[in-house]
N, C-alpha and C positions, 0 to 999 in steps of 0.2 A: 520365355525370358527375352529381354531386349539386349542387344549387343552394343558394346561401346565401339563405335567405328572410327574413333579419332585417329587410329594408327593406319587406316586404309587410305592409300594414295592412288589416284587414277592417272594412268599414262594418257598421252594424246590419243593413242589408238583406242583405249578404253572409252574415252569420251566420244570418239568418232563413232564407235559401234553402240554407244548408249548402254553400256553394261551397267546393270543395277546390282547392288550388294544388299542382301536381306538384312533388315533391321531387327528381326526376331526369329526365333525358332519356329519351324513348321514341319508337318509330316513329310512333305517333299524334300525339304532340306535334310531332315534326319536320315531319310533313306539314301539320299545322295552322299551324305557323310559316310554311311556304311559302305557304299560302293567305293569311295575314295580310300577308306581305311583298308579295304580288301585289295582292290585292283588299281588304285590310283597312285600317282606320284606328283609331288609338288616340288618343282625345281627352281631354285633361286641361285643364279650363278654370277660370279664376278667376271666382268669382261676383261680379257687379257690386253685389250687395246685402249682401255681407258677406265675412268672411275665409275662408269655406269654398270648396271646389273641387267641380267636377262631373266625373264620370268616365263616359265612354261609349265603347263599342267598336262598330264597324260593319264588316260584310263585304258588299260589293255585287257582284252578278253579273247576267248577262243573264237575262231571263225564260225563255229557251229552256233554260237550265241549272237550272231550278227543282229537278229531281230531284237534281242534284249538290249544290245548296245544302242539301237535306235530308240528304245524306250528310255535308256539312261540319258541320251541326248535330249529327249523330251523333258526329262526332269531338269536338266541344265537350263533349258529354255525357260521353264517355269520359274526357276530360282534366280537365274542371272540375266534373263532376257537376251540370251545369245546361244547359238549352237556351236559345238566344237566341230573341227574338221575330222572327217572319218577317213581312215586309211586302211584298206584291206591288204594284209601281207600274206598272200596265199602260200608262199614258200615257207613261212613260219607258222601257218595255220592260226593266224591271229588277226584281230581287228583292233585298231587304235583310235581313240578319240583324243585330239590334241588341240590346245589353244594357248597362245601367248597372251597373258593378261596380268599386269602388275596388280590390279585391284583384287582379282580372284585369288591369285597366289598369296597375297598378303592376308586375305580373309582366312584362307585355310591354315596359314602358318601362324598368324597372330591371334585370331579369334577362336578357330576350331582347335588349334595347337596340334596339327599333324606334323610330326618331325620328318627330317630328311631320311633318317635311318629307322626302318620299321621293326628292327629287332627288339626294340624296347617300347614299341607303341602300345597304348592302352586305349580304353574307351574314353573319348573326349569328355571333359568335365561338363560341357554344355549339354551332353546327352545324359550323363549320370544324374544331374540335378533336375532333369525334366520328368514329366509324367510317364506312365506306362505306355501310352499310345505312341509317344515319341520314341521311347526305348524299343518298342516292337518294330517301328519303322526302320530304326537303325539296324537292328538285327536282320531284318528282311534284306536291306541293301547289302550288308556284309555277307549274308548267306548266299545271295545270288552270285556274289563274287567268289567266295572261298569255301562254301559248303557243298557237299554232294549228297545225293540220296541214292543209296544202293539197295538192291534186293538180295537178301540171302535166303537160302532154302533149307528148312530144318524139319521135315522136308517141305513144309508149306512155305509160301512166300512170306518173308519177314523183312520189313523195311528198316533201314538204318540211315539216319542223317548224321553226318560227321563233318567237322571242320578242323583244319590243322594250321597252327601258327608258330612262328619262331618265338613270339612274345608270350611268356607265361602270364603276365598281368592281363593281356588282352583276353586270353582264354578263360582265366578265372573270373574276370569281370563280365564276360558274356554269359558264363555259367550262372553267375549271380542274377543277371537280368532274367534269364530263363526261369530260374527258381522264383523270382518275384512274380512272374506271370503264371506260376503254377505248373511249369513244364519240367518234369524230372529229367535229369541228365547226369552225366558223369564226365570227368576229365582224366586224362592219362598222359604221362610223359613217356615219349618213345625215343630211344637212343639207338642210332644205327651207325655202324662203322663201315666205311668203304675202303677196302684194302688197297685198291688200285690208286686211289687218291690220297690214301693215308690220312683220312679226315673223318671226324665224328660229327654227325648231324643230330641235333636235338629238335624234336617237334612236340609241341603241346597240343593235344587233340581233345575235342569235345564231342560227345556222342549223345544222340537221342535215339532210343531203341524201341521198336515195337509199334503196332498199330494204334494202341490207346494213346501213347505219348505223342506220336506224330500227328494223330488226328487233332489233338489239342494245339499242337504247333501250327497246323494248317489253318485252324479256326482263328487263332489269335495273331499269327504272324504271316504265314504263307510265303509264297515265292512270287516275285514279279517276272521271273524267268520261266517262260512256259515249258521249256525243256525239262526243268526240274519238277514242275507240277505234273507233267505227263508221266514222269517216272513214278510218282505217287499213284496216279490213276492206274498205271500198269500193275503196281503191287496189289491194288484193290481188286483188279480184275483177275489176278492170278491166285488170289486167296481162295483156297478150296472151300471154306465154309461160308464164303460171302454170298449173299443173295442179291448183290448189286449187279445191275445190268449197265452196259455202257451208256444208254440213254438216260439213266438215272443220275449220272454224274454231271453236275452243272458248274462251270467255272464262271464266277461273276465277281467283277471288281477285285480280282486277286485273292478272293476267298473261296475255297472249295466247299460248297454246300452239299453235304451228303446225308441222306435220310437215315442210313443205317451203316454201322461199322461193327 
């Protein structure tokens, strides 16, 4: 699909850095949108000193995923022809990608429609009306940001992919995309009350359980975050009935090619 960019305005800094705004959807953009929905923030603030506004984007990740954040910066370079500033916050165990850009902020706010408050965020319409390859790339970006792969033992290794969101609509729409791809999953609402804070927290979770379903997830979507791919490889190696040896597991272009599961 092609975007209507008539609402996008460029600041002098945008022009100086020769920032480009994509004219149509692509796999790289879809994956980056997934990252933004998960770990990103689009800030448009009115200045207290005048009529102008401030525009700033941030993407925040765990410091153990610094290599993946470099990959995300590479996506940004491909999509917008610029890199974000990287800031390591060791005391907070986090790494932040940040950039002030009027054009990019307006693109995410006006075209992609990412709201300031993520409690009610949903899968952007530009993703929902796209083909399955675009939807898979979006899920991959979101999963790298907000999903985790854990190994349970029953007593054999049993992998589980799960993601949790405040937004019910985002959870249900992601579940729908997974179903469209033929990946069985289920969603659950979790309510937790913290007495010390006297506050109730509601989380909507999505689960993909077991080797068969996760194998299909890895084939059709996968992770760009190598730490999460490594967790899947660990589950395969710990599976007692598996005949797979470490040198039979090949990671190629974000897709895990496995001869036998």
